[in-house]
N, C-alpha and C positions, 0 to 999 in steps of 0.2 A: 332204310334204317335211319332212325333219328340219332341225334348226338347223345342222348341219354342212354340209349341201348349200347351204342358204341363205347361210351364211357364205362358202363358197367362191365362190359365184356373184356376190355383191354387196358383198363387203368393200371392193374398190377404189372402186366407185361411191359408197358411203356415205362412205368416207374423204375422197374428193375433194370431195364435196358439203359436208361439215362443214369441211374445210380452207378452202373458198372463203368460208365464213361467219366462222370465227374467226381465220384466217390465222396459226395457230400449230400446228406439226406435232404436238407432244406433246399439246396440248389436243384436237386432232382425233382423235388415236389414243385418248385416254381417252373422248371422246364416242362414238367408233365402238364401243368395247367396251361402253359403257353402252347404246348403241342395241341391240346384239345381245343383251345380257343382258335388256333389257326385251322384246325380241322373243321370246326363249326362254320367258320367264315367261308371255307372253300367247298364244303360238302354239297351245297346247292348247285354250284357251278358245273361240276362234272364228277358225279359219284364214281369212285374207282371200283374195279372188280375185286382186287385183293385188299380188303380193308386194313388188315393187320400190317401188311407190308407197307401200305400207304402211310399208316400212322407212324411206323418206325422211320420212314423216310422223313416225315415232318419232324419227328423227334431228333433225328440225326442232324437235320439242318438247323433246328433250334439250338442244339448244343454247339454246333459250329459257329452260328451267329453270336452266341454268348461268348465263346472264346475270342472271336474277333473283336467284340466290343470291349472285353476285359482281357487284354493281352496276357496279363499275369494271372494264372489260375492257381490258387492255393489249394492243394489237394491234401486233405486230411484222411486219416485211416478210417474207413467205415466199419460199422458193426454188421457184417454180412449175415444174411439168412437167420434172422432171429427166431424163425418158426421151426427150428430143428427139433425133432421129436425128443421128448424127455427121456426116452428109454436109452438114448445114446450116452455112453459114459463120458465123463469130463475129458478123459485122456483121448478118446476117439474124436470128440468134438474139437479138442485142441489141435490134434494132428490134421484133421480135416481143414481147419482154419489156416494152419500153416501151409498146407498144400495149395489152398486157394490164394493165399497171399503170395506164395512163390509164383504161381501161375500169373497173377495180375502184375507182379513185379517184372516178370519176364515179358509179358505182353507189352508193358510200358517201354521196354527196351527196343521194341520193333518200330518200324516206320509206321506212321499213323494209318495209312491205307491198309497195310498188312494187318495191323491190329484190328481195324474195323472189319475187314473181310473175315478174319478168323473168328471174331466174336459173333458176327451175324450167322455164319455157316456152322461153326462147331459148337458154340455155346447156346445161341438162340435157336438153332435148328432150321434156319432158312435154306431154301434151295439156292443153287448158284444163280439161277435166273432172278429170283426175288432179291437176293443180296446185291447183285449187279444193278438192279433197278433202284434199290434204296441208295446205293453209293453213286448212282449216275455214271457207271462205267460199263464197258462191254464185258460180257460173260467170260471170254477168254482172258481178258486182262485181270478179272477177279481171280480166276483160277491160277494165274501166274503169281499174283500177290499172295494167295493162300499157300501155294507150293513154296515160295521163298520164305514166307513167314514161318511155316511149319519147320522148314529146314533150320532157320535161325533159332527157333525154340528148341529144337533137338540139340543144337550146338550148346545153347545156354544150359539145358538140363545136363548134358554130358559134362560140361565144364564144372557145373555145381557138384556133381557126384564125385568128381576127382578131388575137388577142394575139401570135401568133408572128411 
């Protein structure tokens, strides 16, 4: 498979994944381009079996590299999922956005590795094996981070429901 086919197939998935991390459209676009450039440069060396997981791993490392280069990351609120069907009422769309914002705010309160593990497995739909490969950790370690992260999320949601 050449880079153009890879780009057409996975550009939206990689972009959404990076946007969920950096919460900045222009940065997500830059990191997406950087991801596909790195993929292009290493595609000839050893083509992987799971292309999407491989791209997500490159994207994750591009994001981490960016954070390391720019220690202070200014995160502004994104306009998520602009492609929501027009048949949805404004009230339902507002509530849906509030739920997403609450989820992402709670995810931001987790340890970074727990957030990554939950996002890859629960939001992006990767298997434990694929997510562990992307994060370069053992599968059992990933399961432990997911278990602890979900427990912390549960506590955060229970705490939020009492405060309301």
